[in-house]
C-alpha positions as CSV (number, residue, x, y, z in Angstrom):
1,D,0.4,0.0,0.0
2,T,1.2,3.7,-0.7
3,L,2.5,3.8,3.3
4,S,5.0,1.2,2.2
5,R,6.2,3.2,-0.7
6,A,8.0,6.3,1.5
7,P,11.4,7.3,-0.3
8,A,14.5,5.8,0.2
9,G,16.9,7.8,2.2
10,A,13.9,9.4,3.5
11,S,14.4,11.0,7.2
12,D,11.5,10.2,9.9
13,L,10.2,13.3,9.7
14,D,9.3,13.0,5.8
15,C,8.0,9.1,6.6
16,K,6.3,10.5,9.5
17,T,4.7,13.5,7.4
18,L,3.9,11.3,4.3
19,Q,2.3,8.8,6.5
20,E,0.0,11.4,8.2
21,E,-1.0,13.1,4.6
22,V,-2.1,9.5,3.5
23,E,-4.3,9.1,6.2
24,L,-5.9,12.0,5.9
25,Y,-6.7,11.5,2.4
26,I,-8.1,8.2,3.3
27,E,-9.8,9.7,5.8
28,C,-11.4,12.2,3.2
29,V,-12.0,9.4,0.9
30,T,-14.1,7.1,3.6
31,H,-16.0,10.2,4.9
32,Y,-17.5,11.0,1.4
33,L,-18.2,7.1,0.2
34,P,-21.4,6.6,-0.9
35,A,-22.9,4.8,1.8
36,T,-24.4,5.0,5.3
37,E,-22.5,4.2,8.5
38,R,-25.0,0.8,8.7
39,K,-23.9,0.1,5.0
40,L,-20.5,0.8,5.7
41,L,-20.1,-1.8,8.7
42,E,-22.0,-4.3,7.0
43,Y,-19.3,-4.2,4.1
44,Q,-16.4,-4.7,6.7
45,R,-18.2,-7.5,8.5
46,Y,-18.8,-9.3,5.1
47,Q,-15.4,-8.7,4.4
48,A,-13.8,-10.0,7.4
49,E,-16.1,-13.0,6.8
50,D,-14.5,-13.3,3.0
51,P,-11.4,-15.5,2.8
52,V,-10.2,-13.4,-0.2
53,C,-10.9,-10.1,1.2
54,T,-9.1,-10.9,4.5
55,Q,-6.2,-12.4,2.6
56,V,-6.0,-9.2,0.4
57,M,-5.9,-7.0,3.7
58,K,-3.4,-9.0,5.2
59,Y,-1.2,-8.2,2.0
60,C,-2.2,-4.5,2.0
61,S,-1.0,-4.5,5.7
62,F,2.0,-6.6,6.0
63,G,3.2,-6.9,2.1
64,W,2.4,-8.5,-0.7
65,P,4.4,-11.8,-1.7
66,D,5.5,-12.6,-5.2
67,K,2.9,-12.8,-8.0
68,H,3.6,-16.7,-8.5
69,S,3.4,-17.9,-4.5
70,I,0.0,-16.3,-4.1
71,D,-3.2,-18.1,-4.4
72,T,-5.1,-18.2,-7.9
73,K,-8.1,-16.2,-6.3
74,L,-5.8,-13.3,-5.5
75,K,-4.3,-13.0,-8.6
76,P,-6.4,-10.2,-9.9
77,F,-5.6,-8.1,-6.7
78,W,-2.0,-8.3,-7.5
79,G,-1.9,-6.2,-10.4
80,H,-3.9,-3.6,-8.4
81,R,-1.9,-3.9,-4.9
82,G,-0.7,-0.3,-5.2
83,V,-4.3,1.1,-4.9
84,L,-5.4,-1.2,-2.5
85,T,-6.0,-0.1,1.0
86,V,-7.1,-0.9,4.4
87,H,-9.0,1.7,6.8
88,K,-10.6,1.2,10.0
89,G,-10.9,-2.6,8.8
90,L,-12.5,-1.5,5.1
91,L,-10.8,-2.7,2.2
92,L,-10.6,0.2,-0.7
93,F,-9.5,0.3,-4.3
94,G,-8.7,3.5,-4.4
95,D,-11.9,5.6,-3.4
96,L,-14.2,2.6,-4.1
97,I,-15.3,-0.1,-1.6
98,V,-14.1,-3.5,-2.6
99,V,-17.5,-5.4,-2.2
100,P,-17.0,-8.6,-1.0
101,K,-18.5,-12.0,-2.8
102,A,-21.5,-12.4,-0.3
103,C,-22.8,-9.0,-1.2
104,Q,-22.3,-9.3,-5.2
């Protein structure tokens, strides 16, 4: 995810500023999502129950493995790993909510 892309050689202050900017951006995006708070909680619950979503969230948080070593179901997400983020337990693709299979 974006937070792992801090420039090499950047100072701790630069990294902290970048992290704060990214978090502020994500907060703005989630504030304006076209869904009620109840619907967002529903998406969070279904994402937490969905094995594909939970694995993608782990990869977003802890790093992505090599493309050839991930499960076939997760390969479509690998090419978009730079725009996938997790915010407050909600998996996002840019400024869109990743809709789990149960909600499709």
